[in-house]
N, C-alpha and C positions, 0 to 999 in steps of 0.2 A: 315094641321090640321087633327086631328085624328077623324075617324068617330065613331059613337055610337057602330057600330058592332065591330069595332077593340077594343074599350075600354071594351065592354062586354067579348070579347074573351080573352084579357088580364086579366080581373078580374076573369074569370073562371079557367084560367091557374094558377093564384096565389092562388086560394082557393083550388086548388088540391094538393099543395105541402104538403109534410109530414112534421110534427113537427121535430125540430132538436134532441130532446131527448124524451125518452119515460118514463113515470113515472114508478117507481118500484111498483111491485105487493106486497103489504104489507102483504096480506093474505098468498100468496105462501112464502114469506120470513119468516114469523112467524111460518109456518109449517115446516121450515127447507128445503123446496124444493130449489134446485139449479136452477138458471136460465140457460137454454142451448141456449137461443137465442143470436145472435150477439149483442154486445152492439152498440148502435146508436151513430153515429158520432155527436160531439157537432158542433155548428156554430163557425167559425173562429172568434177570437176576432177582435174588431174593430181596423183597422189599421190607418184609416183616422182621423186626428185631428178633435176635435169637437169645433165648433166656439161658444164662449160665449160673449154675449154683455150685457152691463149693463149701467145704468145712475148714475153718480156720482154728488154729490153736487159740485159746483165750488170750494169751499175751499178744499174739498178732492182731487180733480184733481190737483190744484195748488200744494198741498203738494206732491203728487206723482211725479209730474213734477220736484219740487224743489229736492226732494230726488234723483231722476234720475240724475239730473244735478250735485249735490254734489258727487254722486257715480262715474259719469264719471270724474270728476276732480281728484278724489282719485285714479282712475285707470289709469290716463293719456290718456283718449280717448276723442274724441270730442263729443260723445254722447252715453248714455245708453238707449236704448228703454225702455220705461215704461212697456212694455209687458214683458220684461225679469224680471223685478222686481216682477210682478204679478205671473209669473211662478215659480220664486224662492220662494215666499211667500207660494204658494200652495205646493210645494215640502216640504218645512220645516214644514207646517202645518200637512202633511201626516206623517212625521217622528218624530215629537216632541210632545209626550204626554202632556207636561206642556202647550205648546202653544195652543193645542187642548182645554184644559180645560179653558185657558185665553179667547179664542174665544168664546167657548161655553157660558161663563158667559156674555161676551159682546152681543152676539146675544140674549140671554135670556132677558137681560136689554132692548135691543131695541124692541123686540117684546112685552114686557109687557108695553110699553108706550101707 
């Protein structure tokens, strides 16, 4: 068990950390002054996957499972995990502007209910 003193010391160390980047001095930049200070290093991009959970309506979940089963049959596999279908949907959404617009309209309709 962590003591209060250890927690306080940890909080103090964390509060002393420097920010990952420094804001640009707009006044100095507008006057044409060059910045001679070394650029700050940015924080490393997140490498660990982010877990996302959601609740689905039973009929939506059944549809996802049915699609995954049909896809598995088409691919000659025993199973296609539904998470792979979701990952492919997200990748396609990021790459396809027409799909983005379709999804935007669907979300607008859902939120306006």
